[in-house]
C-alpha angles and dihedrals in degrees: 000000000000091000092053090051091047088050096052089047091052093049092048090052093047092052094052088050090060091062112122116253118226118253113273116255126246091258090053091048090050091051090047093052092048092049089050088051090050091049091051092048092051088055090053092049088048092053091047091054093045089052091051092048090049091052092052091049093048091044089052091045092052092044094051089063096235090122112116119244089240096052116113121210113253120220116217132176114275121257112264120208109224090209124219123326114272119179122196115182114232110245113238119260113262114245112266114253114232110253112258113245116241115238113258093245091060091057096053092050091050092054091051093051 
């Protein structure tokens, strides 16, 4: 009996979870865009820190004298610091102006040419 009641309760909750959510507001969209920009910048900073760490490890390894005599130095791209996070909100796109209709006389001239 308890399992049937539990099953019915689970079905009722799953049906309510399928309800369509309202569209996010402009403010929520702006916050989501800013959060995405922060996450992307954090990824760039992490990549920069990893690059610097790898350079330190490689320099220490070369300095320790464990490098083989046949080893050739590898040139890599320098580490680029992404700088501090600066977010500039994208301006909303202006409303598209309706295209102006050409006068009827222009259409006839265009067909003759």
